[in-house]
C-alpha positions as CSV (number, residue, x, y, z in Angstrom):
1,X,-4.0,-74.0,12.3
2,X,-5.7,-70.6,12.6
3,X,-8.7,-72.0,10.6
4,X,-9.0,-74.8,13.2
5,X,-9.0,-72.3,16.0
6,X,-11.7,-70.2,14.3
7,X,-13.8,-73.3,13.9
8,X,-13.4,-74.3,17.6
9,X,-14.3,-70.8,18.7
10,X,-17.4,-70.8,16.6
11,X,-18.5,-74.1,18.0
12,X,-17.6,-73.7,21.6
13,X,-18.1,-70.0,22.3
14,X,-20.4,-68.8,19.5
15,X,-17.8,-66.6,17.8
16,X,-19.1,-64.6,14.9
17,X,-16.1,-63.0,13.1
18,X,-18.4,-60.4,11.7
19,X,-18.4,-58.9,15.3
20,X,-14.9,-57.7,14.6
21,X,-12.6,-60.5,15.7
22,X,-9.1,-59.5,16.7
23,X,-6.3,-62.1,16.4
24,X,-3.4,-60.9,18.5
25,X,0.0,-62.5,19.1
26,X,0.6,-63.1,22.8
27,X,4.3,-62.0,22.5
28,X,3.2,-58.6,21.2
29,X,0.0,-58.1,23.2
30,X,1.2,-55.0,25.2
31,X,2.0,-53.0,22.0
32,X,-1.2,-53.6,20.1
33,X,-4.6,-51.8,20.5
34,X,-7.0,-54.2,22.1
35,X,-10.7,-53.4,22.3
36,X,-12.5,-55.5,25.0
37,X,-15.9,-54.9,23.5
38,X,-14.9,-57.1,20.5
39,X,-14.0,-60.8,20.5
40,X,-10.3,-61.5,20.8
41,X,-8.1,-64.5,20.1
42,X,-4.7,-64.5,21.7
43,X,-2.3,-66.9,20.1
44,X,1.5,-67.6,20.0
45,X,3.3,-66.0,17.1
46,X,4.1,-69.4,15.7
47,X,0.4,-69.9,15.0
48,X,0.5,-66.8,12.8
49,X,3.7,-68.0,11.1
50,X,5.5,-64.9,12.1
51,X,9.0,-64.6,13.6
52,X,9.2,-63.7,17.3
53,X,10.4,-60.2,18.3
54,X,14.1,-59.7,18.8
55,X,13.4,-57.3,21.7
56,X,10.4,-56.9,24.1
57,X,7.6,-54.9,22.5
58,X,7.0,-51.3,23.6
59,X,3.8,-50.9,25.6
60,X,1.1,-49.0,23.7
61,X,1.1,-45.3,24.6
62,X,-1.9,-44.6,26.8
63,X,-1.5,-48.1,28.3
64,X,2.1,-47.9,29.3
65,X,1.5,-47.0,33.0
66,X,2.2,-49.4,35.9
67,X,2.6,-53.0,34.6
68,X,2.4,-51.7,31.0
69,X,4.8,-54.4,29.7
70,X,3.0,-57.3,31.5
71,X,0.4,-58.8,29.2
72,X,-1.4,-60.5,32.1
73,X,-1.6,-57.2,34.0
74,X,-2.9,-55.5,30.8
75,X,-5.7,-58.0,30.4
76,X,-6.7,-57.5,34.1
77,X,-6.9,-53.7,33.5
78,X,-9.1,-54.1,30.5
79,X,-11.4,-56.9,31.5
80,X,-13.5,-57.6,34.6
81,X,-11.8,-60.2,36.8
82,X,-14.7,-62.7,36.4
83,X,-14.7,-62.4,32.6
84,X,-14.3,-66.0,31.1
85,X,-11.3,-67.0,29.1
86,X,-11.5,-70.0,26.9
87,X,-8.6,-72.4,26.3
88,X,-8.3,-73.8,22.9
89,X,-7.8,-77.6,22.9
90,X,-8.7,-77.8,26.6
91,X,-12.1,-78.7,28.1
92,X,-11.9,-76.2,30.9
93,X,-11.3,-72.5,30.8
94,X,-10.4,-69.9,33.3
95,X,-11.1,-66.2,34.1
96,X,-9.1,-63.0,33.6
97,X,-8.6,-62.7,37.3
98,X,-7.1,-66.2,37.5
99,X,-4.9,-65.9,34.4
100,X,-1.2,-66.6,34.7
101,X,1.8,-66.1,32.4
102,X,1.8,-69.8,31.5
103,X,-1.7,-69.5,30.1
104,X,-0.3,-67.2,27.4
105,X,1.8,-70.1,26.1
106,X,-1.3,-71.6,24.6
107,X,-4.1,-70.1,22.6
108,X,-6.9,-68.2,24.4
109,X,-10.3,-66.8,23.5
110,X,-11.9,-63.8,25.2
111,X,-15.5,-63.0,24.3
112,X,-16.7,-59.4,24.1
113,X,-17.3,-57.4,27.2
114,X,-20.6,-55.5,27.5
115,X,-19.9,-51.8,26.6
116,X,-21.0,-50.6,30.0
117,X,-18.5,-52.9,31.7
118,X,-15.6,-52.0,29.4
119,X,-14.4,-49.3,31.8
120,X,-10.8,-49.0,30.5
121,X,-11.8,-48.9,26.8
122,X,-11.5,-45.5,25.1
123,X,-15.0,-46.1,23.7
124,X,-16.6,-47.2,26.9
125,X,-17.5,-43.8,28.2
126,X,-18.8,-42.6,24.8
127,X,-21.1,-45.6,24.7
128,X,-22.3,-45.0,28.3
129,X,-22.9,-41.3,27.4
130,X,-24.9,-42.3,24.4
131,X,-26.9,-44.8,26.5
132,X,-27.7,-42.1,29.1
133,X,-29.0,-39.8,26.5
134,X,-31.3,-42.5,24.9
135,X,-35.1,-42.1,25.2
136,X,-35.1,-44.7,28.0
137,X,-31.9,-43.3,29.6
138,X,-31.3,-40.9,32.5
139,X,-33.8,-38.0,32.8
140,X,-31.1,-35.7,34.1
141,X,-28.7,-36.5,31.2
142,X,-31.4,-36.1,28.7
143,X,-32.1,-32.5,29.9
144,X,-28.5,-31.3,29.6
145,X,-27.4,-28.8,27.0
146,X,-24.0,-27.2,26.1
147,X,-25.1,-24.2,28.2
148,X,-26.2,-26.2,31.2
149,X,-22.9,-28.1,31.3
150,X,-20.6,-25.0,31.1
151,X,-20.2,-24.6,34.9
152,X,-19.6,-28.3,35.3
153,X,-16.7,-28.2,32.9
154,X,-15.2,-25.2,34.8
155,X,-15.6,-26.9,38.1
156,X,-14.0,-30.1,36.9
157,X,-11.1,-28.2,35.4
158,X,-10.4,-26.5,38.7
159,X,-10.6,-29.8,40.6
160,X,-7.9,-31.2,38.2
161,X,-5.9,-28.1,38.9
162,X,-6.1,-28.6,42.6
163,X,-5.2,-32.3,42.3
164,X,-2.1,-31.5,40.3
165,X,-0.5,-29.9,43.4
166,X,0.1,-33.5,44.6
167,X,1.6,-34.7,41.3
168,X,0.7,-38.1,39.8
169,X,-1.8,-39.7,42.3
170,X,-4.8,-42.0,41.9
171,X,-6.9,-39.0,42.9
172,X,-5.6,-37.1,39.8
173,X,-6.6,-40.0,37.6
174,X,-10.2,-39.7,39.0
175,X,-10.3,-36.0,38.5
176,X,-9.0,-36.3,34.9
177,X,-11.7,-38.9,34.3
178,X,-14.3,-36.4,35.5
179,X,-12.9,-33.8,33.1
180,X,-12.9,-36.3,30.3
181,X,-16.6,-37.0,30.9
182,X,-17.3,-33.3,30.1
183,X,-15.5,-33.6,26.8
184,X,-17.5,-36.8,26.0
185,X,-20.8,-35.2,26.9
186,X,-20.3,-32.1,24.7
187,X,-19.2,-34.4,21.8
188,X,-22.3,-36.5,22.4
189,X,-24.6,-33.4,22.2
190,X,-22.8,-32.2,19.1
191,X,-23.2,-35.6,17.5
192,X,-26.9,-35.6,18.1
193,X,-27.1,-32.2,16.4
194,X,-25.1,-33.6,13.4
195,X,-22.3,-31.1,13.8
196,X,-19.3,-33.2,15.0
197,X,-18.5,-36.2,17.2
198,X,-15.7,-37.5,19.4
199,X,-13.7,-38.6,16.3
200,X,-13.7,-35.0,15.1
201,X,-12.5,-33.8,18.5
202,X,-9.6,-36.3,18.5
203,X,-8.7,-35.5,14.9
204,X,-8.7,-31.8,15.5
205,X,-6.3,-31.8,18.4
206,X,-4.0,-34.5,16.9
207,X,-3.7,-32.8,13.6
208,X,-3.0,-29.5,15.3
209,X,-0.3,-30.9,17.5
210,X,1.5,-32.6,14.6
211,X,1.2,-29.5,12.4
212,X,2.7,-27.3,15.2
213,X,5.6,-29.6,15.9
214,X,7.5,-29.7,12.6
215,X,10.7,-30.1,14.6
216,X,9.4,-33.6,15.7
217,X,7.2,-34.7,12.8
218,X,8.9,-32.7,10.0
219,X,12.3,-31.3,9.0
220,X,12.2,-28.1,11.1
221,X,14.7,-27.5,13.9
222,X,14.1,-26.3,17.4
223,X,16.9,-26.7,20.0
224,X,15.3,-25.0,23.0
225,X,11.9,-24.5,24.6
226,X,12.2,-20.9,23.6
227,X,12.7,-21.9,20.0
228,X,9.6,-24.1,20.2
229,X,7.5,-21.3,21.6
230,X,8.5,-18.9,18.9
231,X,8.0,-21.4,16.2
232,X,4.5,-22.2,17.7
233,X,3.5,-18.6,17.5
234,X,4.8,-18.3,13.9
235,X,2.7,-21.3,12.9
236,X,-0.3,-19.9,14.6
237,X,0.1,-16.6,12.9
238,X,0.3,-18.4,9.5
239,X,-2.8,-20.3,10.4
240,X,-4.7,-17.2,11.2
241,X,-3.6,-15.6,8.0
242,X,-4.7,-18.7,6.1
243,X,-8.1,-18.6,7.7
244,X,-8.5,-14.9,6.7
245,X,-7.4,-15.7,3.1
246,X,-9.9,-18.6,2.9
247,X,-12.7,-16.4,4.1
248,X,-11.8,-13.8,1.5
249,X,-11.7,-16.5,-1.2
250,X,-15.1,-17.7,-0.3
251,X,-16.6,-14.3,-1.2
252,X,-16.9,-13.1,2.3
253,X,-16.1,-9.5,3.3
254,X,-12.3,-8.9,3.6
255,X,-11.0,-10.3,6.9
256,X,-8.1,-9.2,8.9
257,X,-5.9,-11.9,10.2
258,X,-6.8,-12.9,13.8
259,X,-4.8,-11.2,16.5
260,X,-2.0,-13.1,18.3
261,X,-4.3,-12.7,21.4
262,X,-7.2,-14.5,19.7
263,X,-8.5,-17.5,21.5
264,X,-7.6,-16.5,25.0
265,X,-10.8,-17.3,27.0
266,X,-12.6,-14.4,28.6
267,X,-13.5,-16.9,31.3
268,X,-9.9,-17.3,32.4
269,X,-9.0,-16.0,35.8
270,X,-7.6,-12.5,35.3
271,X,-4.0,-13.3,36.4
272,X,-3.9,-16.3,34.1
273,X,-5.3,-14.3,31.2
274,X,-2.8,-11.5,31.7
275,X,0.1,-13.9,31.8
276,X,-1.1,-15.7,28.7
277,X,-1.5,-12.4,26.8
278,X,1.9,-11.2,27.7
279,X,3.6,-14.5,26.9
280,X,2.0,-14.5,23.4
281,X,3.1,-10.9,22.8
282,X,6.6,-11.8,24.0
283,X,6.8,-14.8,21.6
284,X,6.4,-12.4,18.6
285,X,9.0,-9.9,20.0
286,X,6.8,-7.5,22.0
287,X,8.7,-7.6,25.3
288,X,11.1,-5.8,27.6
289,X,14.7,-6.5,26.6
290,X,15.6,-7.2,30.3
291,X,13.9,-7.5,33.6
292,X,15.2,-4.1,34.6
293,X,12.6,-2.4,32.5
294,X,9.9,-4.4,34.2
295,X,11.1,-3.4,37.6
296,X,11.2,0.2,36.6
297,X,7.7,-0.1,35.4
298,X,6.5,-1.5,38.7
299,X,7.9,1.6,40.4
300,X,6.2,3.8,37.9
301,X,2.8,2.2,38.4
302,X,3.2,2.4,42.2
303,X,3.9,6.1,41.8
304,X,0.9,6.6,39.6
305,X,-1.3,4.7,42.0
306,X,-0.1,7.0,44.9
307,X,-1.0,10.1,42.8
308,X,-4.5,8.8,41.8
309,X,-7.3,11.0,43.3
310,X,-10.6,9.2,42.3
311,X,-11.9,5.7,42.8
312,X,-12.0,5.2,39.0
313,X,-8.3,6.3,38.7
314,X,-7.3,4.1,41.6
315,X,-9.0,1.1,40.1
316,X,-7.3,1.7,36.7
317,X,-3.9,2.1,38.3
318,X,-4.3,-1.0,40.5
319,X,-5.1,-2.9,37.3
320,X,-2.0,-1.5,35.6
321,X,0.1,-2.4,38.6
322,X,-1.2,-6.0,38.7
323,X,-0.5,-6.5,35.0
324,X,3.1,-5.3,35.4
325,X,3.5,-7.6,38.5
326,X,2.3,-10.5,36.3
327,X,4.9,-9.5,33.7
328,X,7.5,-9.5,36.5
329,X,6.4,-13.1,37.5
330,X,6.7,-14.2,33.8
331,X,10.2,-12.9,33.5
332,X,11.1,-14.9,36.7
333,X,9.5,-18.0,35.2
334,X,6.7,-17.9,37.9
335,X,3.1,-18.8,37.1
336,X,1.3,-15.8,38.6
337,X,-2.0,-17.5,39.1
338,X,-0.4,-20.4,40.9
339,X,1.8,-18.1,43.0
340,X,-1.3,-16.1,44.2
341,X,-3.2,-19.3,44.9
342,X,-0.2,-20.5,47.0
343,X,-0.1,-17.2,48.8
344,X,-3.9,-17.5,49.5
345,X,-3.4,-20.9,50.8
346,X,-0.6,-19.8,53.1
347,X,-2.6,-16.9,54.4
348,X,-5.6,-19.2,55.0
349,X,-3.5,-21.5,57.2
350,X,-1.7,-18.8,59.1
351,X,-5.0,-16.9,59.7
352,X,-6.6,-20.0,61.0
353,X,-3.8,-20.3,63.6
354,X,-4.2,-16.7,64.5
355,X,-7.9,-17.3,65.1
356,X,-7.2,-20.3,67.3
357,X,-4.6,-18.5,69.3
358,X,-7.0,-15.6,69.9
359,X,-9.7,-18.0,71.0
360,X,-7.3,-19.7,73.5
361,X,-6.7,-16.2,75.0
362,X,-10.5,-15.6,75.1
363,X,-10.3,-12.5,73.0
364,X,-11.8,-11.4,69.7
365,X,-9.5,-10.3,66.9
366,X,-11.4,-7.0,66.4
367,X,-10.5,-6.1,70.0
368,X,-6.8,-6.6,69.7
369,X,-4.3,-3.8,69.0
370,X,-2.2,-4.0,65.8
371,X,0.9,-5.0,67.8
372,X,-1.0,-7.9,69.4
373,X,-2.2,-9.0,66.0
374,X,1.3,-8.8,64.7
375,X,2.5,-11.0,67.6
376,X,-0.2,-13.6,66.9
377,X,0.8,-13.6,63.2
378,X,4.5,-14.2,64.1
379,X,3.5,-17.1,66.3
380,X,1.4,-18.6,63.4
381,X,4.4,-18.3,61.1
382,X,6.7,-20.0,63.6
383,X,4.2,-22.8,64.2
384,X,3.9,-23.6,60.5
385,X,7.7,-23.3,60.0
386,X,8.1,-25.9,62.8
387,X,5.6,-28.2,61.1
388,X,3.2,-27.9,64.0
389,X,0.4,-26.2,62.1
390,X,-3.1,-27.5,61.6
391,X,-2.1,-29.5,58.6
392,X,1.4,-30.4,59.9
393,X,3.1,-28.8,56.9
394,X,5.3,-25.7,56.7
395,X,3.7,-24.1,53.6
396,X,3.6,-27.3,51.5
397,X,0.0,-27.2,50.3
398,X,-1.6,-25.2,47.5
399,X,1.8,-24.8,45.7
400,X,2.5,-21.6,47.6
401,X,5.6,-19.8,46.5
402,X,5.2,-16.6,48.4
403,X,2.9,-14.8,50.9
404,X,0.8,-11.7,51.2
405,X,1.8,-8.6,53.1
406,X,-0.4,-8.5,56.2
407,X,0.0,-7.7,59.9
408,X,3.3,-6.0,59.3
409,X,4.8,-8.8,57.2
410,X,6.4,-8.2,53.9
411,X,5.2,-10.2,50.9
412,X,7.2,-13.4,50.3
413,X,8.8,-13.6,53.8
């Protein structure tokens, strides 16, 4: 029967199996990779002479979001709504947008989608990127280099970070897409240089993750997140030693194994970099045995800052103090970078209210006494706490977890 369907598809819709025809059982459609830029035949399992599934198939990871177990919803996500759908044995067809579950009881043919319209395909964006870089593509894209795109990558990463404050939202999907574009563009440039392509990027991260999770993909054991972190660092140490050994074996100059701190980006914000360094050190045993030692170190650094006599000494001591505070945050399970961003956001909102209250009184902030400023600050705090602030939230935005000390307020109050 399959041969008859192939013959009908050739005759009616111009099918060429050499284009990469996929023949997929309707009953298992949600669990099978489906590439819309290739012709597809969807047929009942009986046509393929295979037994039906005893349980509903699992949706394919990556396509298991809303409606992931609904084959009609899946097709509507992958194809334009006006894309034609042929019905075998019937004179009239339909479109993806008009498909119904009963249509899947018969055999269907979907011709290939143009690559630039295959928006949900994992290979749609790489194709679009390649097209933009073609001689007759986009002048702006053709001028880009790894160097010119660096700031774009950083900006998109920060926009994703901001969107994460609201959790899983459609806006987050859009921001992740913008970040994905940067990955695709850099892989495109590298492919043009003959160095690597997107397949190498995917293989590099997938192989690394499998290798570093032997408790999932091998026979190792890790019962807690702490066990996983320690195992991760041990594996990374072994990888660094292996790289050094390979370099020595190649006849290069003797190489010391890479530091446990190797790979921490110099472009990371200072708080985030400090926390990452201290976490890596802690994973290999370089850490205070209890938080008491960290608290004592905070007091020590404060005292040294008070005793500093020159600008250079003060700058050094402030840096030491900040690093210890980051360590304190780490011991409390707090992301120091996110905490400070939250505090910044809270200060921004409260200060905006202070400015508004001063304007209502017809006075400039610089002309107010400290006690008057402190009064305005307390009013701003009360306004936000009551949910009457400019954004109608009592410290809900920016992921704030504490506040700065200003106008007589203690941090975190």
